[in-house]
C-alpha positions as CSV (number, residue, x, y, z in Angstrom):
1,M,60.1,113.1,124.8
2,R,61.4,116.3,125.0
3,I,62.6,118.1,121.9
4,E,65.9,120.1,122.4
5,V,65.0,123.4,120.4
6,V,68.7,124.3,120.8
7,N,69.7,121.3,118.9
8,L,66.7,122.0,116.6
9,G,67.9,125.9,116.0
10,K,71.8,124.6,115.4
11,K,70.8,121.9,112.7
12,I,68.8,124.5,110.8
13,Q,71.7,127.4,111.3
14,Q,74.4,124.7,110.0
15,R,72.2,123.8,107.3
16,R,71.8,127.6,106.1
17,E,75.2,127.9,106.6
18,L,76.2,125.1,104.3
19,L,74.0,126.6,101.8
20,G,75.8,129.9,101.9
21,L,72.4,131.4,102.6
22,L,71.8,134.4,105.0
23,Q,69.2,134.7,107.8
24,A,67.2,137.0,105.4
25,Q,67.7,135.1,102.3
26,L,66.2,132.1,104.1
27,A,63.7,134.6,105.5
28,A,62.8,135.4,101.9
29,L,62.4,131.9,100.9
30,S,60.6,130.9,103.5
31,G,58.0,133.5,104.5
32,V,59.3,133.4,108.1
33,S,60.8,136.8,109.5
34,T,64.3,137.1,110.0
35,R,63.9,137.7,114.2
36,T,62.0,134.5,114.1
37,I,64.9,132.5,112.2
38,Q,67.5,134.2,115.0
39,L,65.3,133.4,118.1
40,V,65.0,129.5,116.5
41,E,68.8,129.3,115.7
42,Q,69.6,130.9,119.2
43,G,67.6,128.1,120.8
44,K,65.1,131.0,122.1
45,G,62.2,130.5,119.8
46,N,59.5,128.1,120.2
47,P,58.3,127.7,116.8
48,S,55.2,126.1,115.3
49,L,55.1,123.1,113.5
50,Q,54.1,125.2,110.7
51,T,56.7,127.3,110.9
52,L,59.4,125.1,111.2
53,I,58.2,123.2,108.4
54,R,58.3,126.5,106.3
55,L,62.1,126.8,107.6
56,I,63.0,123.6,106.8
57,D,61.4,123.4,103.1
58,P,63.9,125.6,101.6
59,L,66.7,123.8,103.2
60,G,65.8,120.6,101.9
61,L,65.3,118.9,105.7
62,R,63.3,116.4,106.3
63,I,61.2,116.8,109.6
64,D,61.5,113.3,110.6
65,L,65.2,113.2,110.5
66,L,65.8,116.8,111.8
67,L,64.1,115.7,115.2
68,K,65.6,112.0,114.9
69,H,69.2,112.7,115.4
70,P,71.1,114.8,117.8
71,V,73.5,117.2,116.8
72,N,77.3,117.1,117.5
73,T,78.2,120.2,119.5
74,E,81.9,119.2,120.6
75,Q,84.6,120.8,118.7
């Protein structure tokens, strides 16, 4: 099974924006660099599991749900 990193990044970005956080704020909360967050949200990053967990924890996301459901990209 292949995980779509783009969908993963979109979910993280959507949740961050829903919470009203800037990337820099998420970086401060998670200990992950702003550049890494940018890459992940753009679907260009390939975060380790540890990095992913550090990113989603302050967002209140669960890894199992994050990987389970596709994001709706149709507008």
